[in-house]
N, C-alpha and C positions, 0 to 999 in steps of 0.2 A: 195389569192395566188392560182394559177392554177396548176394542176397536169398533164397538157397536155404534152405529150412527144414531144421532138424536132423532126424535120423532119428526121434528121440523125438516131436518136434512133428508130423512128417508122419504117423506112425502114430496119434497122438491125433486128428488131423483126420479120417483115414480111418475110424477107429472110430466117431466121432460121426456121420459121414455114413451109416454102415451102420445106426446106431440111428434114423435118420430125422430128425435135427436139421436145421433150416434153416440156410442160410448166415449169416443175420443172427444167429441164436443162437450159431452156432459162432464168429463174430467177437467177440461180446460176452464169451464165456467163455474163449476162447483168445487173443484179441488178434491173430489172423491175419486179414488183409483178406479180404473175401468173394471178390474176383477170384482171389486166390492159392489160397484153399481150394477154390474151384470147379474150378480147373485140376487140382489134385491129385486131387479126387474123380472128375473126368471121365477122367483118365488111368487111374484104378483101375477104371473101368467102373461107377461108382456114380451113380445118378440124383439130381440135386440139385434138381430142380423137379418139380412135379406134372404129370401128363399133360395135354397141350393148351396148356401154357404156352409162349409164344414171346417171345424177346428181339429187340428192334429192332436192336441192334448188339451183336456179340460182343466184349466187352472182352478185352484180352489180359492174361493173368496176369503177375505180376512176372517170373517166370522159368519157362518150361515145363520141367518135370522129369518124366521117365518113371519110373514106379514099377516095381520089379522084379516080374515076374509071379508069382513064388513066395513073395513076402513075406507074412507072416502077421501082420497088425496085431492088437493087443490093447489093451485099456484097462481101467484100474481107476479107476472114477469114485468120487469122494468128495464128496458134496453135488452142487452144480451144476457147479462147476469141477473140471477133471481135472488133477491134479498129477503123476501117475505112470503110465507106460505099460509094459506087458510083452507079449511076443509070445504068441499063442495060435493054435489051429488054426481054420481057416475052417469046418470041419465042425462045430465045437462052439462056437457063439457064446455069449457071456456075457449073461445077463439080469439086469439090475439091479432090485432091489426098488423098488416105487412110493414107499415112504416115504423111501428114500434120494434118489430123484430130486427130490422136492418139498421137501426140507429146505433151508432157506436158510442161507447162511454167516453170516447175522446172528443165527441162533438162539442161539449161545453168549452173545451180548450182549443177550439179551431184557430182563433185569432193568435193565441200564444204560439201554437205550432207553426202557423204560416209565417209569423214574424221571425221565429228561430230558423226556419228554412231559408228565408231571405238573407240571413246572416251566414249561411253555409253550414249550419249545424246538421249532423246526421241523426238518424232515428234513435240510436243509443244515447247520444247526448241529450236529445229532447226528452226521452223517457226519464233519464236521471234527473233533469231539471224539474219535470212535472212531479216526480215523487218527492224530491227534496223541498221544493218551493211551494207546491200547491196541494200536497197531500194526496196525490193520485194513487189509487189502489189497484189499477189495472196492471197487466203484465207487459213485458217489452214487445211481444208479438202483436199485441193489440195496437200499440203505437206504430209499429213497423207497417202493419197493413194500412192504417189510416194515413201515414205519410206517403205510402205508395199510391193511394188513391189521389192524394193532392198533387203529387208530382206527375201522375199520369195525365192530368188535365192540361199540363203545359205543353207547348210545342217544342219538339226536339230541335237542337241546333244542327245546322248543316256541318258535315265533316269537311275539313280543309283538304284541298288537293295539292300535293307537292309534286311539281314537275321539275325534273332535273335534266340538264343537257348531257349528251354522251360523254362518258369519261369524267364527269364532274364529281359524283358522289357515290359512296358505298356505305351501307349500314351494316353494323355487326352486333351480334348478341350471343349470349349463352342460353342453352336450354338443357333439359334432361334427355340424355341419350338412352340407348338400350342397355339391358343387363349383359355384362361380359364377364367371363371367368377371369379372375385376377391370377396371374401366374405366380405371385408370391404367396398368397393365402390359399389358392385353390378354390375359392368361393366366388359366387357371382356377386358383382357389385355394379352399382349404377354409374354409367359414364357421363361425361359432359359433352354436349353437342355444340360445336362452334359453327356459326353460320355467318357468311358475308354475302350480301346481296347488292348487286349494282342497281342504282336507282333508276337508270334509264331502261335497260333491257331486262331487268329482273333475273339476270343470270346469277346463280348462287353457287357458292363453294361450301360444302359441309364437311367438317372434320370432327373426329372423335378423340377424346383424351380421358385418361383416368383421373387426373388431378389438374389443378390450376395454380399458377403463380404468375408473378410479373414477367418472368422470362418466357414461360409457356404461352402466356397471352400474346406477347410480342412475336414469338416464333410461329404461332398460328396465323397471325396477320401476314408474316413474310411468306409462309407456305401458300396462303391464299393468293397473294400477289403473283407468285411464281406460277401457280396453276392458271390464273387468268391471262398470263403473258404480259402484264403491265399493272401499273398502279393508278388509282384515281387521285383526285386533288383533295378531296375531303373524306373523312371517315366519321360517321355519326355513331356514337356509342352511348351506353349507359354510364352511370357514375360508380361503377364497381371499382374496388381498390386496386385491381391489377392495372387499370388505366388512369384513374383519377384519384389523387391522394386527398384533395380538398374540393368537394363540389361547390361550384359557384357559377351562376349563369353568366356573369360578366367577366370574372377573372379566375377560372378554375386552375388548380395546381395539378399538373399532370405528373404521372410517374416518369422520372428521368429516363429510365431505360426505354419505356414505350415511346416517349417523346423523341429520343434520339434515333430510334429505329424508324419512326415515321419520317423524320427529317432526312434520313439516309435514302429513302425512296421518294422524297419530295411530296409527302402527304402531310396535311394539317388535320389535327383531331378537333372535333366539334362535339363536346359532351351535351347531352340533352338537358333540359330543365328537369329538376328532381320531380319524380312522379308524373312524368309527361311521356308515356310510351307512344302516343300517337305520332310523335315526330319521326319515329322510325318504324312505322307500321308495316313497311314492306318486308323488313327482316323478321318482324314479329310473326307475320303470316308465313314466312319461309320456315321458321322454326316449327310452327304448328303443323305445317304441311308435312314435314319429315316425321314428326312424332306420330301423326294420325295415319299416315299412309304406309310408308315402307317399314317403320320400326315398331309399329303397334304390336305388342305381344311377342316380339322376337327376342331370342337369346342366342348368344354367340360364344364360342369356345376361346376366341382370342380377339384382340383388338384389330389385328390385321384382317382377319376374316370379316369382322363387322365393317371396317372401312372399305374393303373391297366390295362387299354387298351394297353399301351405300353409294359408292362411285358408279357401279353398274346401274343402279336405279336412277341416279342422276342423269346419266347419259341416255338411258333408254326411255325414260318416262318424263322426268322433270324438264329436260331441255327440249323435248319434242312436243310438249303440251302447248295448247293455245291459251295464253294468259287471259284471265277474265276481264281485266281492265283495258289492256292494249289491244285485245282481239287479234293478236299476232303470235306466231311461234317464238318461243324464247330464244332458241338457237339462232334463228334468222336475225332477230334483233341484236344478239350479241355479236354476230359477224359485222354488223354495221357499226357497233359501238367500239369494238376492239381497236381500230386504228386511232381512236381519240385517247386511249390510255397512255399514261406516261411510260417511257421506256425504262426497263429495269437496269439498275447499275451493274457494272461488270462483276464486282465483288459483293458477296453477301455481307450483311451487317455483322460486325464483331461484337458479340455480346459480352457484357461485363457485369460485375456486381458493384453495388454502391452502398454508401453508408455515411455516417457522421462520426468524427473522431475529435477528441480533445488533445491538443499538443502537450506533451509531457515536459517536465523541467529540463530534460536533455535536448529539447527542441525537435523531438521525433514523435511520430504517430505510430501506433501499433496496428497492424493488419495481419491476421492469421499468424500470430506469434512472431512476426518479423517487424523490424523498426526502420522507418524511413524519415529522412530529415525534411524540415520545412525551412523557409527563409527566416532570418532573424526578425524578432518582434511578434511572433505568433504563439509564444508560450502561454498556456492556459486558455487559449481561444479555441473556438469550434471551427472545423474545416470539413469540407465535403471530400470524400475519397471515392475514386472509381478504380477498380482493378479487374484484370483478367488473368489469363495463364502466364503472360509474358511481361506485362507492364502494369505500373501503378501511377495514377495521376491524383494530385492534390489540388483542389480548386477552392477559390474564394467563395464562401457561402452566399455572399450578397451579389457580387458582380459575375460569378461563375468564371472568373479569369484563372487560367492555368498558373499555379504557383510553382510546382515542381513535378517532374516526371522521372520515375525511376524504373530500372529493370528489377523484376521480382527477385527477392532475396530469400535465402533459406531460413527456416525457423530458428529463432534465437539470435540471428545475425543482424547487423546494422548496414544500412545503405545510406551514406551521407554524401551529399553533393559538395563539390569544392566551393569553399567560401561559407558553408553552413556550420563549420566546426566552431565551437566557442574558443575564445582567445586562450583559455587555460588548457585546452586539449593538446597534448604532445603530438607532434607530427610522426607519422610512420617513417620507416627507413626509406621506402620508395618515394614518398612525398618529399622527404628531406633532400634526397639526391636530385630529384627533379627540380627542386627549388635552387639547388646549387648550379645545375646546368643552365637554368634561365639567367642566373647572375653573370655567367661568362663561360666561355668554352674551356679556358685554362682552369678556372675555379671548379667547374664540374669534373674535369679529368683528375684534378688534384684530390678532390673529395672522394672520387671513385677509388683512387689508389689507397687512400687512408682506410676506407671501408674494406678493401680487399685484403690489406695487410693486417689490420687490427680488429676487424669484425665489429661486433656490437659495442666494444669498449671505445671504438673510435668515433661514435656518434657525438660525444661531447666535443671532440676536436673539430668535427665538421661544423657543429654549431658555432665554435669559436671562429672558424674561417668566415662564416657568414656574418658574424658580429664585426669582424675586421672590415668587411665591405661597408657596413654602416658608418664606421669610424673614419676610415681613410678614403672611402669611395671605391666603386667597383673597378675603375681603371687602374688604380694603384695596386689593388689586390690581384687583379688579373696579371699585372706585370710581375708581382712577387711569386705568384703560383707558376707562371711560366718559367721563372728562374729556377724554382724548386724542381720542376719537371725536367729541366735540362740537366741539372746536377743529380737527378734521381734521389732526391732527399725528400721523403714524404713525411715531414714533421711539421706540426703546427707551429712549434717554437721557431723554426727557421724562417717561416713566413712573417711571424710577428717581429722578430729582430730585424729582418730585412726592411720592413716598413718603418720601424722606429728609427733606424739609422739614416734612411734615405728621405723620409717624408716627415720626420719630427726632429729638427735641429736642436742640439744641446747647447749649453752656455759656452762650451769650448769653441764651438763654431760661431756663436753669435758675437763674441767679443771682438774678433778681428773685423767683422762687418761694421760694428759700431765705431771702431777707431777709424776705419776708412771713410765712413760717412761724416764723421766729425772733422777730419782733415779736409774733406771736400767743402764743407760749409765754411771753414776758415779761409780757404782760398777765395771763395765767392765774396766774403766780407772784405778781404784785402783789396781785391780788384775794385770794389765799389768805392773805397776810400780814395783810390788814385785818380778817379775821374774828376777833372777840374770843374769848379763851380762857375757858371756863366755870370753870375751876379758880381763876382769879384772882378 
């Protein structure tokens, strides 16, 4: 398959070369590669480069084709692109009017493009609409340049000025830091640059980190507060996942760890509107300032070395500079703002991990291979869990109310609060003896003696003593156990027989009582008959 241009296309390229067009412009308008067009123009004796220009290597055209010496190229240009070529005499070259050469092929679609711009469409969307709906044959760059001319005619909007009171607001953001050698891999890797800038004095704290997470994001804020010597009342941030789980301008869902850390320091988070970086332009400029001035082209062997270099630059140059907007020294303004910062708490924030768990059929949730009980009624439901090295907290996912708090348990073990055990769960020996002690002092001592003499086989007898307390009452069983302790008889059968004989009368004891009551009733009836009747 040959790449030789047709005669019409060849004459078009030669004509544009005679008009002084560059090879790049010829390629954009005709679709012919620059190397091929240059070969045809060189064969025709037309200079394609300005005087003094020198190419390092002469690329070969697709196919070198000699042009007939007596050929008379001609061109009829319409707009920028040329669609029709006709022969003409070399002695009478055609001169195109300036208005024709500058007119864009997008001009017939001006109203459509302006209407799309009023609806907020960008150049790419407008070009796609023109190609799909109007059969537009031009390229995207043509539409992009035309859209730029239309937008340039409009008046730019004034940039809003955000004025903050001392100690009121700080803005935070991430940026790309310098290249630092990773101690684990031994290779250079890009670090992350954290910047916090106070809105009033423009005092900034810049910190470096290899990686980012919700905890690292919160720790960087805490370190910045400690370096400033106080905290502000508002923190303006982007909608990155470390700080904001669900972006919403009216009701954003903050990361729980980040939210609790800010609450510990008395700070409220204020996420920006999505794709609205102008709200925190002060910290945006602070990130760019560090990237362009101290860190540009720098490499460090360790993170501590990079942080030390950045801190020295901060105190030597950034704090002593005269700010372009305030026209005052940053360090002097920070001295005035520092008394308005909130005081730091005595203890640092206790970091924890958090997550969601489903309550199992045994009424427990699993966290790091250990099991912790929940209140009755939560089986199969979702709960929020927070845990650190020493404690674990179970929260209601809707109201965030504390349901249970446990001490951390070993892997594979259970931690069950008193009252959370199911009714079918057997009590442990310690719990059983504690229950007996709560029933009465003599009952507890008697059960302790049973367990001491009989061991685990006496658990059933201890349960029997507790069941006697339900039948005869704790007072009666307390008396019976006291008698058994006095006689040093640690037998469940002795307590049972003692209660049956004293507190459960048999028929032999009941018959004399019935005879006595019957005789008493007979005496009452006899005395009633001896009373004289007044009517007689």
